[in-house]
C-alpha positions as CSV (number, residue, x, y, z in Angstrom):
1,M,133.3,107.6,117.3
2,T,130.4,110.2,116.7
3,S,127.1,108.6,115.6
4,T,124.6,110.4,112.9
5,P,120.8,110.4,113.4
6,I,118.9,109.3,111.0
7,A,115.3,109.4,112.4
8,T,113.5,111.5,115.0
9,H,111.1,109.4,115.9
10,Y,111.0,105.3,115.7
11,Y,107.8,103.4,116.1
12,Q,107.6,99.0,115.1
13,V,104.2,98.8,113.3
14,K,102.5,95.5,113.8
15,V,103.0,92.9,111.6
16,G,100.0,93.0,109.1
17,G,99.5,96.4,110.4
18,D,100.3,99.1,108.2
19,V,97.1,99.8,106.6
20,A,95.9,100.7,109.8
21,A,99.0,102.4,110.6
22,L,98.7,104.5,107.5
23,K,95.2,105.2,108.0
24,G,95.9,106.3,111.7
25,V,98.0,109.0,110.5
26,M,95.6,110.1,107.9
27,K,92.4,110.2,110.6
28,S,94.8,112.4,112.6
29,A,95.4,114.8,109.8
30,I,91.5,114.9,109.0
31,E,90.6,115.4,112.6
32,A,93.5,118.2,112.4
33,D,92.0,119.6,109.3
34,D,88.1,119.5,110.8
35,R,89.4,121.5,114.0
36,A,91.0,124.3,111.5
37,L,87.4,124.7,109.5
38,R,86.2,124.9,113.2
39,E,88.3,127.5,114.3
40,D,88.7,129.3,111.0
41,Q,92.1,128.6,110.7
42,P,93.9,128.0,107.4
43,R,93.2,124.5,106.6
44,V,95.6,121.3,106.6
45,V,95.2,119.8,103.8
46,D,95.8,120.6,100.6
47,V,92.8,121.6,99.2
48,D,93.6,123.3,95.9
49,F,95.0,120.2,94.9
50,I,92.7,117.9,96.0
51,E,90.1,120.2,94.2
52,G,92.5,120.2,91.2
53,H,93.7,117.1,91.0
54,T,92.2,113.9,92.4
55,A,88.7,112.4,93.1
56,G,87.1,110.3,95.6
57,F,88.9,112.8,99.0
58,D,85.1,112.4,100.6
59,A,84.8,108.6,100.1
60,L,88.5,108.7,102.0
61,C,87.0,111.2,104.7
62,A,84.1,109.2,105.5
63,D,86.1,106.0,105.9
64,L,88.6,107.7,108.2
65,R,86.1,109.1,110.6
66,A,84.0,106.0,110.5
67,T,87.1,104.0,111.3
68,P,87.3,103.8,115.6
69,W,91.1,104.6,117.4
70,P,90.5,101.0,119.3
71,A,90.5,99.4,116.1
72,I,93.3,101.2,114.4
73,E,95.5,101.0,117.6
74,R,95.0,97.5,118.1
75,Q,95.3,96.6,114.5
76,S,98.6,98.6,114.0
77,G,100.0,98.1,117.1
78,L,100.5,101.3,117.6
79,S,98.8,103.9,120.6
80,R,97.0,106.8,119.0
81,A,99.2,109.5,120.3
82,Q,102.6,107.8,118.5
83,L,100.2,108.0,115.6
84,E,98.9,111.7,115.9
85,E,102.9,112.1,116.6
86,V,103.4,110.8,113.3
87,A,101.1,112.7,111.5
88,H,102.1,115.9,113.5
89,V,105.3,115.1,111.6
90,Y,104.0,114.9,108.3
91,L,102.0,117.8,108.3
92,E,104.3,120.1,109.9
93,A,106.8,119.3,106.2
94,G,106.4,121.4,103.8
95,S,107.3,118.5,101.2
96,V,107.7,114.4,102.1
97,M,108.9,111.7,100.1
98,A,107.6,108.4,101.6
99,C,110.3,106.0,101.4
100,Y,109.2,101.9,101.2
101,G,110.8,98.4,100.9
102,M,109.7,95.2,99.0
103,G,108.4,94.1,102.1
104,I,105.4,96.4,102.2
105,T,104.2,94.5,99.0
106,Q,104.6,91.2,100.1
107,H,101.6,90.7,102.3
108,F,98.2,89.6,101.2
109,R,96.9,93.1,101.3
110,G,100.1,94.6,99.5
111,T,98.4,96.8,96.5
112,Q,96.3,98.3,99.3
113,N,99.4,99.2,101.5
114,V,100.8,100.7,98.6
115,Q,97.8,103.1,97.6
116,Q,97.1,104.1,101.4
117,I,100.8,105.4,101.2
118,V,100.1,107.3,98.0
119,N,96.7,108.3,100.2
120,L,98.3,110.0,102.4
121,L,100.5,112.1,99.9
122,L,97.9,113.2,97.8
123,L,96.4,114.5,101.0
124,R,99.1,117.4,101.1
125,G,99.8,117.7,97.5
126,N,102.5,115.6,97.9
127,I,103.4,114.1,94.4
128,G,103.9,115.6,91.2
129,R,106.1,119.0,92.7
130,R,109.7,118.8,93.7
131,G,111.1,117.3,96.7
132,A,108.1,115.3,97.3
133,G,106.9,112.2,95.8
134,I,106.4,108.1,96.6
135,V,110.3,106.4,96.9
136,P,109.7,102.3,96.4
137,V,113.6,100.8,97.4
138,R,114.3,98.4,95.3
139,G,117.2,96.1,95.2
140,H,118.0,95.1,91.8
141,S,118.6,97.8,89.4
142,N,115.9,96.6,86.7
143,V,112.6,95.9,88.7
144,Q,111.9,98.8,87.2
145,G,113.5,98.6,83.6
146,D,112.1,95.2,82.8
147,R,108.3,96.5,83.3
148,T,109.6,99.6,81.2
149,V,110.5,97.7,78.0
150,G,107.3,95.5,78.3
151,I,108.9,92.3,80.5
152,T,105.0,91.6,81.6
153,E,102.7,88.4,81.4
154,R,100.1,90.6,80.4
155,P,101.4,93.0,77.6
156,S,99.0,95.8,76.3
157,T,97.7,95.3,72.8
158,E,99.6,98.6,71.9
159,F,103.4,97.3,73.0
160,L,101.9,93.8,71.1
161,D,101.0,96.4,67.9
162,R,104.2,98.0,67.8
163,L,106.1,94.6,68.5
164,Q,104.5,93.3,65.1
165,N,105.0,96.5,63.5
166,V,109.1,96.9,64.1
167,F,110.3,93.4,64.2
168,G,107.6,92.4,61.4
169,F,106.0,89.2,63.1
170,N,102.7,88.2,64.9
171,P,103.8,88.2,68.6
172,P,101.4,86.0,70.8
173,R,98.2,87.6,72.3
174,E,97.0,85.3,74.9
175,H,98.2,86.8,78.3
176,G,101.0,84.5,80.4
177,H,101.6,83.8,83.7
178,D,103.0,85.8,86.5
179,V,105.5,83.8,89.2
180,V,102.5,82.3,91.2
181,H,100.7,81.0,88.4
182,A,103.7,79.5,86.7
183,L,103.7,77.4,90.3
184,E,100.6,76.8,90.1
185,A,100.8,75.5,86.7
186,M,104.1,73.4,87.3
187,V,102.1,71.5,90.4
188,R,99.4,71.1,88.3
189,G,101.7,69.7,85.6
190,D,100.3,71.7,83.1
191,A,103.7,73.5,83.0
192,K,106.4,71.5,80.7
193,V,109.6,73.5,80.5
194,F,111.5,76.6,82.9
195,I,114.3,78.5,81.6
196,G,115.7,81.2,84.0
197,L,117.5,83.9,83.9
198,G,119.6,83.6,86.7
199,G,118.2,83.4,90.0
200,N,117.5,80.9,92.8
201,F,113.9,79.6,91.8
202,V,112.8,76.8,93.9
203,A,114.6,78.2,96.8
204,A,113.0,81.6,96.8
205,S,109.7,79.7,95.9
206,P,106.8,79.6,98.4
207,D,105.7,75.9,99.5
208,T,109.5,75.3,99.1
209,P,109.0,71.5,99.3
210,V,105.9,71.1,97.0
211,I,107.6,73.6,94.0
212,S,110.7,71.4,94.5
213,E,108.5,68.2,94.0
214,A,106.8,70.1,90.6
215,F,110.2,71.1,89.2
216,R,111.5,67.5,89.3
217,K,108.5,66.6,87.1
218,L,109.4,69.1,84.6
219,R,110.3,67.9,81.2
220,L,113.3,70.4,80.8
221,T,114.8,72.7,83.0
222,V,117.2,75.4,81.8
223,N,118.9,77.9,83.9
224,L,121.3,80.7,82.9
225,A,123.2,81.4,85.7
226,T,126.7,83.3,86.8
227,K,127.1,81.2,89.7
228,L,125.8,77.2,91.1
229,N,122.9,77.4,93.6
230,R,120.5,75.2,94.8
231,T,117.8,75.7,92.4
232,H,120.5,73.9,90.2
233,I,120.0,70.4,91.8
234,V,116.4,70.3,91.6
235,H,115.7,70.0,88.0
236,G,113.1,68.4,85.4
237,H,114.0,64.8,83.3
238,Y,116.3,67.5,80.6
239,A,118.4,69.9,82.7
240,L,120.7,72.1,81.2
241,I,123.0,74.8,83.3
242,L,124.4,77.4,80.8
243,P,127.3,79.5,82.3
244,C,127.2,83.3,81.5
245,L,129.2,86.2,81.9
246,A,128.5,88.5,85.2
247,R,127.6,92.0,84.7
248,S,130.6,92.8,86.4
249,E,132.7,91.0,83.8
250,V,134.1,92.6,80.6
251,D,131.7,91.7,77.7
252,R,133.1,91.6,74.3
253,G,131.5,92.2,70.5
254,P,132.7,89.8,67.5
255,D,135.2,92.8,66.9
256,G,136.7,92.8,70.2
257,A,134.8,96.2,71.3
258,V,133.6,96.3,75.0
259,Q,129.6,96.0,75.2
260,E,127.5,98.4,76.8
261,V,124.0,97.1,78.6
262,T,121.9,99.5,80.3
263,I,120.0,99.7,83.4
264,E,117.1,101.8,85.2
265,D,116.7,102.2,88.9
266,S,114.0,103.1,90.9
267,M,114.4,107.0,90.2
268,S,113.6,105.9,87.0
269,M,117.4,107.3,85.4
270,V,118.8,104.9,82.8
271,Q,122.5,104.7,82.8
272,A,125.1,102.7,80.6
273,S,126.6,99.8,82.7
274,R,129.9,98.3,81.3
275,G,132.0,95.0,83.3
276,L,135.4,95.8,84.7
277,F,136.7,92.4,85.5
278,V,138.3,89.8,83.4
279,P,136.1,87.2,83.0
280,A,136.5,83.8,84.6
281,S,136.6,82.0,81.7
282,H,136.8,83.2,77.8
283,H,133.8,80.6,77.0
284,L,131.6,82.5,78.4
285,R,128.8,84.6,77.0
286,S,126.3,87.1,77.8
287,E,122.8,86.5,78.7
288,P,121.6,88.3,75.9
289,W,124.2,86.2,73.3
290,I,122.5,83.2,74.8
291,V,119.0,83.7,74.1
292,A,119.3,85.2,70.8
293,H,121.5,82.1,70.0
294,M,118.7,79.8,71.9
295,A,116.1,81.6,69.6
296,R,118.3,80.9,66.3
297,A,118.7,76.9,66.9
298,T,114.9,76.8,68.0
299,L,113.2,79.0,65.7
300,G,115.9,78.6,62.7
301,D,115.0,80.1,59.4
302,K,111.2,80.6,60.4
303,S,112.3,83.6,62.5
304,V,112.7,87.1,60.9
305,V,114.3,88.4,63.4
306,P,118.3,88.8,63.3
307,W,119.0,87.4,66.7
308,E,122.6,87.3,65.5
309,W,123.1,91.4,64.2
310,L,121.3,92.4,67.0
311,V,123.4,90.7,69.6
312,A,127.0,91.6,68.0
313,D,126.4,95.2,68.8
314,Y,123.8,95.8,72.1
315,S,123.6,99.8,70.7
316,R,121.4,97.9,67.9
317,I,119.0,96.3,70.6
318,R,119.1,99.9,71.9
319,D,117.6,101.2,68.0
320,K,115.2,98.5,68.4
321,I,113.8,99.3,72.3
322,E,113.9,102.9,71.2
323,A,111.5,102.3,67.8
324,V,109.1,100.0,70.2
325,F,108.9,103.0,72.3
326,P,109.1,106.7,71.7
327,I,109.8,107.8,75.4
328,F,113.5,106.2,74.7
329,Q,114.0,108.8,71.7
330,G,117.6,109.2,71.0
331,F,118.7,105.9,73.2
332,N,122.0,105.3,72.2
333,A,123.2,109.1,72.2
334,R,121.9,110.1,75.8
335,I,123.0,107.0,77.6
336,K,126.9,108.8,76.7
337,V,126.2,111.3,78.8
338,A,127.1,110.9,82.6
339,G,124.8,110.1,84.8
340,G,122.4,109.0,82.1
341,F,118.6,110.4,81.4
342,H,115.7,111.0,83.3
343,L,112.8,108.8,81.7
344,A,109.5,110.7,81.8
345,N,107.0,110.3,84.5
346,T,103.6,111.6,84.0
347,A,102.5,111.9,87.8
348,R,105.8,114.0,88.3
349,E,104.0,116.2,86.2
350,R,100.9,116.1,87.5
351,I,98.8,114.8,84.5
352,W,97.3,111.5,85.3
353,K,97.0,108.2,83.3
354,T,93.8,107.3,84.9
355,S,90.3,107.0,83.3
356,N,89.0,110.0,84.9
357,G,92.2,112.1,84.4
358,K,92.8,112.5,88.4
359,A,94.5,110.8,90.9
360,N,92.0,108.9,92.5
361,F,91.9,108.6,96.5
362,I,91.2,104.8,97.0
363,V,89.0,103.6,99.7
364,F,90.8,100.3,101.8
365,P,87.6,98.9,103.6
366,G,88.2,98.0,107.0
367,L,91.9,97.0,108.6
368,N,92.7,93.4,109.0
369,E,95.0,91.4,107.3
370,D,93.2,88.0,107.0
371,E,90.8,85.9,109.1
372,H,93.2,84.4,111.4
373,Q,94.0,87.8,113.3
374,D,91.8,87.1,115.9
375,N,93.4,83.7,116.6
376,P,94.7,83.7,120.4
377,D,97.3,81.4,119.3
378,A,98.6,83.4,116.4
379,L,101.7,84.8,115.9
380,W,102.5,86.8,112.2
381,L,106.1,85.3,111.0
382,S,108.2,87.5,108.6
383,T,110.8,86.2,106.7
384,I,113.9,88.6,106.8
385,R,117.4,88.5,105.3
386,S,120.6,88.5,107.5
387,H,123.3,91.3,107.2
388,D,125.6,88.6,105.1
389,Q,122.9,87.8,102.5
390,Y,122.0,88.9,98.9
391,N,118.8,87.7,98.2
392,T,119.0,83.6,98.0
393,T,122.9,84.1,98.4
394,I,124.0,83.7,101.9
395,Y,128.0,84.4,102.3
396,T,128.3,83.6,106.0
397,N,125.7,82.3,108.3
398,N,126.5,85.7,110.3
399,D,124.0,88.8,111.3
400,R,125.3,91.3,112.6
401,Y,122.5,93.7,112.5
402,R,121.0,91.6,115.3
403,G,124.0,90.0,117.0
404,I,123.5,86.4,115.5
405,Y,126.5,84.6,114.7
406,N,127.4,81.2,113.1
407,Q,123.7,80.1,112.6
408,R,120.3,80.5,110.7
409,D,117.8,78.3,112.2
410,V,116.7,80.6,114.8
411,L,113.7,82.3,115.4
412,F,112.7,85.9,116.7
413,L,110.6,86.7,119.6
414,N,109.8,89.5,121.7
415,A,110.2,88.7,125.5
416,N,106.0,89.0,126.0
417,E,105.4,86.4,123.9
418,M,108.2,84.2,125.5
419,K,106.5,85.0,128.9
420,K,103.0,84.1,127.5
421,R,104.0,81.3,125.7
422,G,106.3,79.7,128.4
423,L,109.7,79.5,126.2
424,A,112.6,80.3,127.5
425,L,116.1,81.9,125.3
426,E,117.6,79.1,123.3
427,E,114.6,76.2,123.5
428,R,114.2,74.7,120.3
429,V,110.2,74.8,118.6
430,D,108.4,73.8,115.9
431,I,106.7,76.4,113.6
432,Y,103.7,75.8,112.3
433,T,101.0,77.3,109.1
434,L,97.7,78.2,110.0
435,S,97.1,76.8,106.5
436,S,93.6,77.0,104.9
437,D,93.9,73.9,102.6
438,G,94.4,71.0,105.3
439,I,98.6,70.7,104.3
440,E,100.9,70.4,107.2
441,R,103.2,73.1,106.6
442,V,106.2,73.0,109.5
443,I,109.7,73.9,109.8
444,R,111.3,71.8,113.5
445,G,114.1,72.7,116.0
446,F,114.4,76.6,115.5
447,K,115.9,78.2,118.4
448,V,113.7,80.7,119.9
449,V,116.1,84.6,120.2
450,G,114.9,87.4,122.2
451,Y,114.4,90.3,119.6
452,H,112.7,93.7,120.1
453,M,109.4,93.5,118.0
454,P,105.9,94.1,118.4
455,D,103.8,92.2,120.2
456,G,102.1,89.2,117.7
457,C,104.7,89.1,115.8
458,C,107.7,86.8,115.0
459,A,110.7,86.5,112.4
460,A,112.6,83.4,110.8
461,Y,115.3,83.9,107.7
462,Y,114.5,83.4,104.0
463,P,114.7,80.9,102.3
464,E,115.0,78.7,105.6
465,A,111.2,79.4,106.1
466,N,110.1,79.6,102.8
467,P,107.8,76.4,103.2
468,L,105.8,77.4,105.9
469,L,104.4,80.1,102.9
470,P,101.5,78.5,101.4
471,L,101.7,78.9,97.1
472,Y,97.9,80.2,97.8
473,A,98.6,83.0,100.2
474,Y,99.5,85.9,97.7
475,D,98.3,89.9,96.9
476,P,95.1,88.6,94.7
477,L,95.8,92.2,92.6
478,S,99.5,91.7,92.2
479,G,100.3,88.3,92.2
480,T,103.1,88.9,95.2
481,P,103.4,86.6,98.0
482,S,102.6,87.7,101.4
483,A,106.0,86.4,102.7
484,K,106.1,89.3,105.0
485,A,102.6,87.7,106.6
486,I,102.3,84.3,107.5
487,P,99.9,83.1,110.2
488,V,101.7,80.5,112.7
489,V,101.9,78.9,115.7
490,L,104.2,77.6,117.8
491,K,104.8,74.2,119.4
492,R,107.6,72.1,121.6
493,P,108.9,69.3,119.7
494,S,107.5,67.1,122.2
495,D,103.8,68.5,121.3
496,A,104.1,67.2,118.2
497,T,103.3,63.8,117.1
498,A,105.8,61.0,116.9
499,E,105.9,60.3,113.3
500,R,107.9,63.4,111.8
501,P,110.1,63.8,108.8
502,P,113.2,65.9,109.6
503,T,112.7,69.4,108.0
504,T,115.4,71.9,106.5
505,G,113.7,74.3,105.0
506,M,115.6,74.0,102.0
507,P,115.3,71.8,98.9
508,Q,117.2,68.3,99.4
């Protein structure tokens, strides 16, 4: 069997070290550019692009020059030589696409992680030209599409005005909650009702035991779902489970015609999607149908929205989307073209929708993830998925990626960290969060498994390790929980106190 190379270099960044690694690469690039200036050689950075399209370059250079290499090496877990080699590869490339997974955002400094990736691309003009750009790799087809059609807790005034003009009602103008703040409202008792469209909300949440308790105090929980999951057994005083069609199942309108929905991928390509499989039951209805009829049953004749008419033919919904969002001009016609169509992206055209009309270099002061970085007993834990897992749906207890079979209560740790702590392979440990609110967060009896990863780091499966993630630990700019950087310490079960309730890491 022959193999296909997928990389020329492979370096493992320490958990919480993304900004440091990126600043190291950029520092190398600036140092190379400084040498070129001294030696009267061609510039390394794209001067024309920087001067014509960006702002903040000098401030970025000053910060990079002032950041010492030993600090970068310590925080990133990589050597100066490794980071300089990465910079060399980057500077030699004519065009660069920087790809990142959702994990890069799941840090307390997740927004800054992405900003530094953009900074790196801007140095060489790698945004707004063919074969270059930033590529966020998302797991679901509509992570991008939701935002495009205005699904956000902070809708703009312009969007709300257009919604009012098209539908004839004045939508609420107050901002709502993102997921983290919705969870906080449940814990406080301010939220009374939960309606979820798919998902395994409770199991996927931080502070799972706390959220489970808060969820049970809700007045009403409603779940639209294609399959049962653990959230359905953690419910409010009144609870509804509404089975619905999966997108893979045929959805027919009242006239028998097959309905089409649309999806938008990470590349802003919009395509039609229709189900192919016979529905599990002829009683099943789609999510749009259920939501529309819930609205009619709740609002009655007070609503001026023609709910039933809209879901009888989804092309009517697309017509309304087009009326609210001009970028969807000719929506229904354009999805008939094979492969769909591409939504406009102003950065692709080097049109910068910023207050100063420029692409801004954004300086990140310092390098640290948070205050636990210098604790000698601390490890940085990342929650991860197994091979046979999609989101919180676990198909088997096997992980062919990492050679784990028939188990999920494992802690991945390298040989150095095991030796440092006097731990043996397959020894059981309790994992405690270094919390700042005085609440004990622990999962017990996890088996130590050897795995090649950076010093100071460890990993465990999601959602089993979610009870370790405090609700307060999230990126304050994006609201994204810090699931990829949880400060923890390990203890042998015999080291802990005697009275210990059992924990499984999942809601009961």
